Residue frames relative to the residue before (quaternion, step in Angstrom):
aa qw qx qy qz dx dy dz
M 1.0000 0.0000 0.0000 0.0000 0.00 0.00 0.00
R 0.4111 -0.7129 0.5208 0.2271 3.57 -0.95 0.92
E 0.3945 -0.7254 0.5221 0.2137 3.55 -0.91 0.91
P 0.4937 -0.6717 0.4520 0.3175 3.60 -1.06 0.74
L 0.1106 -0.7942 0.5974 0.0061 3.57 -1.00 0.88
L 0.2253 -0.7477 0.6084 0.1416 3.59 -0.91 0.95
I 0.2569 -0.7473 0.6016 0.1167 3.56 -1.16 0.79
Y 0.1659 -0.7701 0.6035 0.1232 3.59 -0.62 1.03
G 0.7099 0.3518 -0.3079 0.5267 3.54 -0.58 1.22
A 0.0366 -0.8413 0.5386 -0.0288 3.55 -0.35 1.26
G 0.4469 0.6897 -0.4517 0.3473 3.55 1.20 0.49
G 0.8135 -0.2515 0.1635 0.4982 3.59 -1.20 -0.40
F 0.6937 0.4540 -0.3050 0.4686 3.57 0.83 -0.84
G 0.5752 0.5809 -0.3598 0.4498 3.56 1.14 -0.59
R 0.6724 0.4764 -0.2985 0.4815 3.56 0.99 -0.84
E 0.6138 0.5285 -0.3459 0.4737 3.59 1.12 -0.58
V 0.6376 0.5085 -0.3231 0.4801 3.61 1.03 -0.76
L 0.6204 0.5369 -0.3449 0.4559 3.56 0.99 -0.75
S 0.6807 0.4703 -0.3139 0.4657 3.58 0.90 -0.82
L 0.5908 0.5477 -0.3604 0.4702 3.61 1.19 -0.58
V 0.6696 0.4965 -0.3060 0.4599 3.57 0.84 -0.97
N 0.6386 0.5199 -0.3311 0.4607 3.62 1.03 -0.69
A 0.6737 0.5179 -0.2757 0.4493 3.61 1.19 -0.54
I 0.7349 0.4039 -0.2302 0.4939 3.60 1.18 -0.32
D 0.4878 -0.6207 0.5265 0.3155 3.50 -1.33 0.26
G 0.6749 0.5504 -0.3524 0.3425 3.57 -1.23 0.24
F 0.8165 0.1304 -0.0414 0.5609 3.57 1.04 -0.78
Q 0.1432 -0.7478 0.6421 0.0901 3.54 -1.28 0.58
A 0.4177 -0.7151 0.5023 0.2487 3.53 -0.66 1.10
S 0.1538 -0.8334 0.5298 0.0343 3.56 -0.78 1.08
G 0.7921 -0.2034 0.1066 0.5655 3.59 1.27 0.01
F 0.4264 -0.6546 0.5594 0.2771 3.47 -1.36 0.37
L 0.1471 -0.7152 0.6667 0.1495 3.48 -1.35 0.45
D 0.1991 0.7794 -0.5764 0.1437 3.62 -0.80 0.83
D 0.3691 -0.7601 0.4990 0.1926 3.59 -0.63 1.12
G 0.7260 0.4458 -0.2385 0.4662 3.56 1.23 -0.35
V 0.6710 0.4557 -0.2737 0.5169 3.55 1.32 0.07
P 0.5145 -0.6694 0.4214 0.3311 3.67 -0.73 0.88
K 0.5644 -0.5934 0.4627 0.3395 3.53 -1.10 0.82
D 0.8267 0.2267 -0.2329 0.4593 3.54 -1.21 0.80
T 0.3809 0.6719 -0.5207 0.3636 3.59 1.23 0.34
V 0.2654 -0.7655 0.5630 0.1629 3.59 -0.89 0.82
V 0.0624 -0.7865 0.6134 -0.0355 3.54 -0.74 1.14
N 0.8365 -0.1335 0.0354 0.5302 3.57 -0.55 1.24
G 0.7567 -0.4131 0.2066 0.4627 3.52 0.93 0.93
M 0.7193 0.3907 -0.2482 0.5181 3.61 1.25 -0.02
K 0.4596 -0.7237 0.4555 0.2401 3.53 -0.94 0.96
V 0.3972 -0.6154 0.6216 0.2778 3.50 -1.39 0.50
L 0.2969 -0.8098 0.4905 0.1245 3.59 -0.54 1.21
G 0.6863 -0.3723 0.2799 0.5586 3.52 1.36 -0.41
G 0.6430 -0.5017 0.4073 0.4111 3.55 -1.25 -0.47
L 0.8142 -0.2682 0.1936 0.4772 3.54 -1.26 -0.51
E 0.5407 0.6360 -0.3999 0.3784 3.61 1.20 -0.47
V 0.5536 0.6274 -0.3831 0.3913 3.55 1.19 -0.54
L 0.6167 0.5702 -0.3468 0.4175 3.59 1.05 -0.72
E 0.6237 0.5543 -0.3359 0.4370 3.57 1.14 -0.55
S 0.6313 0.5727 -0.3327 0.4035 3.60 1.17 -0.43
F 0.6324 0.5410 -0.3389 0.4387 3.58 1.21 -0.31
D 0.2620 -0.7647 0.5694 0.1493 3.56 -1.06 0.80
H 0.6769 0.3984 -0.2824 0.5507 3.59 1.20 0.53
I 0.6684 -0.4753 0.3940 0.4147 3.49 -1.37 0.19
V 0.1889 -0.7955 0.5716 0.0690 3.59 -0.89 1.02
N 0.3434 -0.6971 0.5912 0.2158 3.58 -1.03 0.77
L 0.0294 0.8111 -0.5768 0.0921 3.58 -0.73 1.10
V 0.0558 -0.7649 0.6391 0.0587 3.53 -1.13 0.73
L 0.3485 -0.7483 0.5334 0.1847 3.55 -0.99 0.86
A 0.1295 -0.8074 0.5741 0.0417 3.58 -0.35 1.25
I 0.3727 0.7109 -0.4651 0.3733 3.48 0.71 1.28
G 0.3039 -0.7909 0.5029 0.1709 3.58 -0.72 1.00
D 0.6500 0.5335 -0.3237 0.4337 3.56 1.10 -0.70
P 0.4433 -0.7302 0.4509 0.2589 3.61 -0.61 1.14
A 0.6593 0.5135 -0.3158 0.4493 3.59 0.91 -0.79
A 0.6523 0.5148 -0.3066 0.4642 3.54 0.99 -0.74
K 0.6105 0.5452 -0.3361 0.4659 3.54 1.12 -0.77
A 0.6757 0.5139 -0.2805 0.4480 3.54 0.80 -1.10
L 0.6571 0.5085 -0.3037 0.4663 3.59 0.95 -0.95
L 0.6553 0.5170 -0.3196 0.4486 3.57 0.84 -0.89
V 0.6751 0.4975 -0.3182 0.4422 3.61 0.81 -0.92
S 0.6164 0.5529 -0.3323 0.4515 3.62 1.14 -0.71
K 0.6632 0.5060 -0.2953 0.4658 3.61 1.16 -0.44
L 0.6571 0.5676 -0.2959 0.3981 3.63 1.15 -0.51
D 0.4048 -0.6290 0.5983 0.2873 3.52 -1.33 0.53
L 0.2554 -0.8311 0.4806 0.1138 3.52 -0.04 1.38
S 0.5636 0.5997 -0.4003 0.4030 3.61 1.19 -0.32
R 0.7295 0.4014 -0.2327 0.5025 3.63 1.18 -0.34
I 0.7042 0.4452 -0.2511 0.4928 3.59 1.22 0.07
R 0.1401 -0.7498 0.6411 0.0843 3.47 -1.12 0.82
F 0.1909 -0.7864 0.5822 0.0790 3.61 -0.91 1.00
P 0.1654 -0.8043 0.5588 0.1160 3.58 -0.14 1.16
I 0.4805 -0.5948 0.5554 0.3269 3.52 -1.38 0.28
L 0.1624 -0.7693 0.6112 0.0903 3.60 -0.88 0.89
R 0.0427 0.7972 -0.5969 0.0795 3.53 -0.73 1.06
H 0.4010 -0.7238 0.5147 0.2245 3.53 -0.68 1.16
P 0.5839 -0.6204 0.3815 0.3585 3.67 -0.93 0.76
S 0.6848 0.4972 -0.3078 0.4349 3.57 1.10 -0.52
V 0.4507 0.6752 -0.4582 0.3620 3.61 1.24 0.03
I 0.2009 -0.7719 0.5938 0.1062 3.55 -0.98 0.89
I 0.0070 -0.7437 0.6684 -0.0040 3.55 -0.87 1.00
Q 0.3306 -0.8218 0.4326 0.1679 3.54 -0.21 1.29
D 0.7838 0.1385 -0.0471 0.6036 3.51 1.16 -0.75
E 0.2263 -0.8470 0.4668 0.1160 3.51 0.33 1.33
A 0.6526 0.5559 -0.3172 0.4056 3.59 0.99 -0.81
T 0.7664 0.3682 -0.1996 0.4871 3.62 1.07 -0.52
V 0.6134 0.5162 -0.3527 0.4826 3.59 1.27 0.13
K 0.0839 -0.8103 0.5800 -0.0045 3.56 -0.53 1.22
I 0.1322 -0.8103 0.5702 -0.0289 3.51 -0.84 1.21
G 0.3524 -0.7796 0.4830 0.1864 3.58 -0.70 1.08
V 0.6981 -0.4934 0.3185 0.4095 3.54 -1.26 0.45
G 0.8348 0.2647 -0.1770 0.4491 3.55 -1.16 0.63
S 0.4641 0.6739 -0.4552 0.3510 3.59 1.23 0.13
I 0.2213 -0.7600 0.6033 0.0969 3.54 -1.22 0.71
L 0.0886 -0.7771 0.6231 -0.0042 3.59 -0.69 1.18
C 0.2140 -0.8352 0.5021 0.0671 3.53 -0.33 1.38
A 0.7491 -0.4612 0.2525 0.4031 3.53 -1.30 0.44
G 0.8292 0.3004 -0.2059 0.4240 3.51 -1.12 0.74
S 0.5442 0.6342 -0.4021 0.3742 3.57 1.27 -0.08
I 0.2140 -0.7909 0.5692 0.0686 3.54 -1.17 0.79
F 0.0697 -0.7749 0.6276 0.0274 3.59 -0.89 0.92
T 0.3369 -0.7558 0.5250 0.1993 3.61 -0.88 0.83
T 0.7364 -0.3776 0.3132 0.4659 3.62 -0.29 -1.19
D 0.8468 0.1754 -0.1420 0.4816 3.53 -1.36 0.54
I 0.3849 0.7067 -0.4812 0.3478 3.56 0.78 1.11
R 0.1332 -0.7763 0.6119 0.0722 3.56 -1.09 0.79
I 0.1053 -0.7868 0.6082 -0.0009 3.52 -0.75 1.18
G 0.3780 -0.7587 0.4841 0.2172 3.61 -0.72 0.96
D 0.7054 -0.4269 0.3474 0.4466 3.57 -1.31 -0.27
H 0.8600 0.0994 -0.0932 0.4918 3.56 -1.22 0.75
V 0.3228 0.7136 -0.5461 0.2970 3.53 0.93 0.93
L 0.2019 -0.7479 0.6180 0.1340 3.60 -1.11 0.73
V 0.0260 -0.7333 0.6794 0.0071 3.54 -0.88 1.10
N 0.2169 -0.8393 0.4905 0.0890 3.50 -0.19 1.31
L 0.8307 -0.2983 0.1429 0.4478 3.56 -1.28 0.04
N 0.8951 0.0568 -0.0139 0.4419 3.52 -1.17 0.75
C 0.3589 0.7039 -0.5315 0.3054 3.57 0.89 0.93
T 0.1903 -0.7565 0.6111 0.1343 3.60 -1.21 0.43
I 0.1051 -0.7935 0.5993 0.0163 3.58 -0.81 1.11
G 0.2853 -0.8054 0.5034 0.1284 3.57 -0.63 1.14
H 0.7578 -0.4297 0.2774 0.4051 3.53 -1.36 0.28
D 0.8720 0.1479 -0.1225 0.4503 3.47 -1.31 0.66
T 0.3988 0.6915 -0.4736 0.3722 3.55 1.14 0.76
S 0.0911 -0.7544 0.6444 0.0862 3.55 -1.20 0.61
I 0.1243 -0.7752 0.6185 0.0342 3.51 -1.14 0.86
G 0.3893 -0.7808 0.4473 0.1969 3.57 -0.60 1.11
H 0.7393 -0.4197 0.3227 0.4161 3.51 -1.39 0.20
Y 0.8663 0.1896 -0.1512 0.4367 3.57 -1.17 0.79
T 0.4582 0.7046 -0.4365 0.3210 3.56 1.27 -0.09
S 0.1475 -0.7877 0.5918 0.0869 3.58 -1.12 0.66
L 0.1415 -0.7470 0.6465 0.0636 3.56 -0.91 1.02
M 0.3042 -0.7676 0.5397 0.1642 3.53 -0.64 1.11
P 0.7448 -0.4362 0.2329 0.4480 3.68 -1.15 0.32
G 0.8542 0.2496 -0.1661 0.4248 3.50 -1.19 0.73
V 0.3958 0.7137 -0.4840 0.3157 3.59 1.22 0.38
N 0.1325 -0.7721 0.6159 0.0841 3.56 -0.98 0.85
V 0.0702 -0.7915 0.6071 0.0017 3.58 -0.64 1.13
A 0.3281 -0.7756 0.5145 0.1615 3.60 -0.62 1.14
G 0.7162 -0.4780 0.2915 0.4166 3.61 -1.20 -0.06
G 0.8368 0.2643 -0.1794 0.4447 3.49 -1.26 0.60
V 0.4334 0.6846 -0.4761 0.3417 3.60 1.21 0.46
A 0.1526 -0.7498 0.6360 0.1006 3.53 -1.27 0.71
I 0.0731 -0.7911 0.6071 -0.0155 3.53 -0.59 1.23
G 0.4155 -0.7612 0.4529 0.2069 3.55 -0.70 1.10
D 0.7084 -0.4231 0.3565 0.4382 3.57 -1.38 -0.28
A 0.8732 0.1178 -0.0909 0.4641 3.56 -1.29 0.69
V 0.3212 0.7282 -0.5144 0.3193 3.57 1.00 0.93
L 0.1511 -0.7599 0.6222 0.1121 3.59 -1.09 0.66
I 0.0799 -0.7987 0.5964 -0.0042 3.54 -0.69 1.22
G 0.3729 -0.7877 0.4526 0.1888 3.54 -0.51 1.18
S 0.7119 -0.4923 0.3122 0.3917 3.50 -1.29 0.52
G 0.8503 0.2045 -0.1527 0.4602 3.58 -1.08 0.81
S 0.4444 0.6907 -0.4682 0.3259 3.57 1.19 0.24
N 0.2255 -0.7450 0.6122 0.1394 3.52 -1.28 0.54
I 0.1308 -0.7835 0.6052 0.0515 3.57 -0.82 1.02
L 0.3081 -0.7949 0.4929 0.1742 3.62 -0.40 1.20
N 0.7479 -0.4303 0.3037 0.4040 3.50 -1.44 0.38
Q 0.8881 0.1494 -0.1314 0.4144 3.46 -1.29 0.80
V 0.4251 0.7145 -0.4508 0.3249 3.58 1.29 0.17
R 0.2257 -0.7517 0.6065 0.1276 3.57 -1.11 0.73
I 0.0891 -0.7955 0.5994 0.0048 3.60 -0.80 1.02
G 0.3740 -0.7922 0.4506 0.1718 3.55 -0.47 1.33
D 0.7111 -0.4691 0.3423 0.3964 3.44 -1.39 0.41
K 0.8719 0.1464 -0.1021 0.4560 3.58 -1.20 0.66
S 0.4601 0.6740 -0.4644 0.3441 3.57 1.13 0.50
I 0.3087 -0.7356 0.5790 0.1685 3.56 -1.33 0.27
V 0.1185 -0.7564 0.6404 0.0609 3.55 -0.95 0.89
G 0.3862 -0.7597 0.4809 0.2062 3.59 -0.54 1.19
M 0.6312 -0.5745 0.3637 0.3732 3.53 -1.09 0.66
G 0.8162 0.2392 -0.2032 0.4852 3.55 -1.04 0.85
S 0.4615 0.6897 -0.4478 0.3330 3.58 1.20 0.17
V 0.2176 -0.7153 0.6434 0.1645 3.52 -1.36 0.47
V 0.1600 -0.8091 0.5638 0.0427 3.57 -0.40 1.32
I 0.0348 -0.8181 0.5729 -0.0356 3.55 -0.57 1.23
H 0.7277 0.3176 -0.2100 0.5705 3.59 1.32 -0.21
N 0.6468 -0.5120 0.3963 0.4030 3.55 -1.26 0.31
V 0.2733 -0.7503 0.5860 0.1376 3.58 -1.12 0.71
E 0.4024 -0.7234 0.5047 0.2451 3.61 -0.74 1.01
A 0.6244 -0.5264 0.4221 0.3934 3.57 -1.22 0.49
G 0.8299 0.2329 -0.1809 0.4735 3.54 -0.94 0.88
A 0.5554 0.6213 -0.3992 0.3822 3.62 1.20 -0.13
T 0.2415 -0.7055 0.6420 0.1785 3.49 -1.44 0.38
V 0.0431 -0.8062 0.5894 -0.0285 3.51 -0.79 1.13
V 0.0010 0.7847 -0.6196 0.0181 3.56 -1.11 0.68
G 0.7060 0.5223 -0.3416 0.3347 3.52 -1.34 0.28
V 0.3733 -0.6790 0.5916 0.2226 3.51 -1.45 -0.03
P 0.4317 -0.4061 -0.7383 0.3218 1.57 -0.42 2.44
A 0.6328 -0.5714 0.3624 0.3764 3.61 -1.11 0.55
R 0.0366 -0.7858 0.6172 -0.0172 3.55 -0.98 0.97
G 0.5667 -0.6320 0.4156 0.3267 3.55 -1.13 0.67
I 0.0933 -0.7941 0.5988 0.0460 3.53 -1.06 0.85
G 0.8142 -0.0043 0.0124 0.5805 3.56 1.23 -0.06
H 0.2008 -0.7763 0.5892 0.1000 3.54 -1.33 0.09
R 0.3991 -0.7094 0.5219 0.2553 3.56 -0.83 0.93
V 0.4883 -0.6623 0.4922 0.2840 3.50 -1.14 0.77
């Protein structure tokens, strides 16, 4: 029997997560939660049940996935939740390839989208998004709440911090370190370390700003 699963976020990515859930065994989507969408709105055949307050109405452990791409928004939302009443399953599309299952560790609430490939000795934090057709090389670590947009290529020995956003089509070269809360613009090629809070873009990627 498939377990019920709530999806927080009823936007475009929420609909993509719904289609992912429908493609896997183990879970059955039971409703959207979204504080910005009116209750009872129907999205791709499934109702929005309300916002976060809905979680307080359950007297049992609830399965929840965060369909949110923005790393900071994910982290803030988790900080508001009663984690003793919520279970965050890992969602992995059937087409995802993990070459060495025994050495790839994946944190709770992470979403691995269709077409992504993981090689060996990889550590993925909690609530990480690896979007469509990404490749993650050996000995790479990805911190909590980080989001990789479609088509990102991460080479071997890379360390990506917490709450990092890496734009579509970016390439991260071997041994690069990317600091917490930084942003890599889409299509960038990162050949040097990126400081925490920095924004980098281009080929090769260069800094254009810094978060306070």
